[in-house]
N, C-alpha and C positions, 0 to 999 in steps of 0.2 A: 504493500500500500504506500502511496505517496504521502509525504508530510503535508497535512492540511494547510500549514502555514506557507508552503511553497506555491506561488501562483502558477497557473497553467503557462506552458510555453507560448501558446497563442490562444486568444479568446475573441470570439465575436459576440457582441452584445446588441441584439436587435438590429442588425445591419441590413440596409437595403440600398439598391442602386437603381436610379431611374434615368433613362436617356430620353431626350426629345428628338423624335424622328420626323423628318419631313417626307411626306408621301407623294408630293407632286410639286410642280413649279409654283402654283398659286394656292396650294392647300396649306392650311395652318399646321404647325408642328403638333404631333401627338405624343403623349408620354408612353414610354415602353418601360415597364418595371421588370428589369432582368433578374433582380434578386430582392426578396422582401422578407423582413422579420426573421432573419437567421440568427439563432443563438447556438453557438458551438464552443467547446473547449478541447484543446489538444494538450494533454499532459506530456511532460518530458519523456522521451524514449518511446512514445507510442506512435503507431501508424493509424491515422484517420483517413479512410477512403471516402470520397465524395462521389456518388454515382448517380446516373440518370441518363436519359436520352439526349441527343444533340439538341441544343436550344433550351436546355433546362436551367442554364445560368451557372454551370460549373466553372467555366473559364473566366467569367466575370468575377465570380467569387475568388478564384485563384489570383487574379490581378489585384484585387483588394487586399488579399492576405500578403502580397508582396509589396504593398505600398505604392503600386503603379497606378492605382485608380482609387480616388477617395470615395468612401461610402456617402450616399445622399443622406441617409439616416443612420443612427446608431454609431457605435465606435468599435475599433479593433484594438486589443491590448497585446503587447509583446512583453513577456516577462512581467506582467502586471502594470505596464506603463502604456498609456494610449499612444498610438503611432503618430497622432497629429502633432505630438510634442517632440517627435524624433525626426531628424533630417533623413532624407532618402539614402544618403551615403551610410549613415549609421544603421538604418534598417537593412541595407545590403550586407553589412558585416554579420548580421544575425540570421537573415533569411535569404536563401538563394533559390532560383528556379532551375528546373530541368524541363525543357519544352518537348513538344510532341515530335517535331520534325528535326532531327539532328543535323540535316544539311542546311536548311534555311536559317537555323539559329547560329550557324558558324560562318564567319567571314571567309569567302573562298580565296581571297587575296592574301590571307595571313597564314603563316606556318602554324603547326600545332603548338609549338613553343610560344609563339606570340599570342595565340588564342587563349591558352591556359593561363599565361602570366598576366593577361590584361587586368584582371581585378587587383593584382598586386601593384601594378603601375598606377591605376586609378586611385588606390588608397595609399600610395606612396609607402609601400611595405618592402623593406630590404634593399640591398644593393643588386646590381645586375647579376653578379655571381650567385648571391643568395637566392635570387628569383629562379635562376637556372636550376640550382640544386633542388629547390622546392617543386619546380615543374617535374623534374625527373622522379622525385619522391611520389608525387600524386599520379604520375603516369604508371609507376609500378603498382600503386595501390589499386588502380582501376583495371589493371591487366593490359596495359599498352606497352609494347616493347620500346626501348630507348631509341632504336633506329628510326622511329617515326617522328622524332622531334622536329626535323626540318621538312617533313612532308606537308602537303596541302590537303584540305578536306576531300577534294575530288579523287585523291589517291587512296582513300580509306573506304572500307566497307561501311554499311549502315550501322552495324553493331559497334565498330571502332569509333565512328563519329559520335555515337551516343556516349561512349566511354570518355571521349574528349569533353563533351558537354558536362558530364558528371564531374570530371577532374576540375574543370573550370569553376563549377559551382562550389566545390569543396576547398579550393586552394586558399581561400581566406578564412577557412575554418568556422563556417557558420554552424549553428546548432539545429536549424530548421531548414528542411528542403521541401519546396513545393514542386511536386512532380505533376505536370499537366499532360496526361496521356503519354508517358515516356516510352512506351513500347508499341504503340498502335501503328507506327509507321515502319516497323521492323518485321522481317520475316519471322514466322512462328518459331522456326528453329533457333533464332537468335534471342527471342523474347525471354525465354527461360534463363539464359545466361545473364541478361541484364537484370532480371528480377532477383536472381540469386546474388548478383553483385550488390544490389541495393540492400538486400538483407544482411549480407556480410559487413558492408560499410556501416549500416545502422548499429550493429553490435560493436564493431571495432572502434567507431568514433562517437558512440552514444548520440546518435542523431534522432531527430523527431521528423516524421514525414506527414505532410498533407498530400494525399495521393488522389488526383483527379482521374476518373476513368469511367468508361461505359462498359468495360469488359469485366463481368463479374467473376469469371474464372481467374483472372489476374488478381482481383481484389481478395478473393478467398485465400489465395496463396500468400498474401502479404499483410493484410490489414488486421489490426486489433479491434477497431471500431469502424462502423459503417454509417454514413449519413446519406439518405436517399432524397434526392431533389426532384421536384416536378414543377415545371413552369415557374421557377424562381423561388418556390417554397420548400422548406424542409418538411417532408411528410413522414419520415420514419428514421429513427436513430437508435443504435444499440450496439452491443458487442457483436463482432463479426460472426462468431459461432452461433449466437442466438438468432441473428438475422437470417443466416443461411439454413439453420435447422427449423426455424419457426417464424417465418415472415408473417407480419400481421396486416400490413396495408395491402389491399388488392393490387396496387401498382407494383409493389415489391414482389409479390407472388408472381405476377405476370413476367417481370424481368427475370426472375430466377427460372421460370418455366421455359424461357427463351434461350437459355444457355445450352450450347452444344454439349453432348455427352459422348465419351469414347465408346459407349455400349451400342453396337450397331443394331441390336434387337429393338432399341427404343425409337429408331428412326429419327427424322428431323423434328426439332421442336416446333411447336405452334405458338405464335404470339397471338393471344386472345384479346388484344386491346381494340381491335376493330379500327376506329377512326385514327387519323394521325394526330399529332400534337396540336392542340387548339392554337389559334392566333394570339400571341402574347399582347398584341395591341388591343384586343377585344376579348379578354378572358371570360370564361363562363361564369354565370352566377353561382352562388353557393360554393360547394366543393369544386375546385378546378378540375378534378379528375372525373366528375360524374358523367360527362358525355361518353366516356370510354369504359366506365366501370360496369361489369356485369351484375353487381350487387347493389346498385344505386337505388335509393328510396326517394320519396318526395322531399324529405328533409335535406337530402344531399343536394337537390336542385335549388334549394332556397337559402340555406344557411351555411356559412363557412365553418367547418368543424374546428373546435379548439384542439391544440396540441396537447394530448393527454400524456402525463408524466407518471410512470409507475416505478420511479427509481432509476433503473438502468435501461429503460425503454421509453422512447417518445414516439407517439403515433398520432398523426392528424387524420382522424377518420371517425365518422359518426358510428360506424359498425363496431369499432374497437371497444371492448369492455375490459 
């Protein structure tokens, strides 16, 4: 158990983010609420996975956790201190990202050494020789051979490029890593190696992860806690083992039923959600999920459900007891 006096590594308090979207040359701008009323805590050393379909607000939330996008409402705390009072450079020393596409996130005109050492240069850490030694240290740590130090990103495989991105994130020794779909652009054969690397680095460096993903098979392998988002809202939260063994929200159950299984006798999974994700510019009345929910009642059509808290499980659903 964590000491109750120690603040969470990262905490969201009722945060939301609204964008003003212009739909035509002469049309007035409309508000699009990408994230709303999110309350989450990530304790030191934990892996919190944030899951949901494309468009549910995961990446917007990730940008807010990194300090790249200020919340419209609420506040984000880093080690108990609101990030509004911290400079972006100081946030970067504590929280670093690993993005989805390892090629587009690396400068193709820079060598691997230049890419990995850039955070040290920005933060004025060490001499040139010390930076070179540190680059080689973190290349070894992520499994990159020293001979690649003068190579360019286009000379590396996808898995090697993602290892470069991870080394760059780790080199200034942050304690929190925000991973936004870090394996989705990689071949399946490479994904497991990157996931195992992230697990090993977590133990070796005492890291805390916020892991953004739509791939529940990946999440099950890595996460301690799971937060399920739908149309910008947090609809279920709990321990990963509990979420996977006993999902409570109909949307979570549908997501889990859509996961491919290695058992050929089960055939292809069926996604029973029917309609596609509603328009976030014009969300449904009541529960946002009711147009796609097979168990929706009249109450679901009219009233937004409260987020019920039973200790270690949060569920936003009228049907949840």
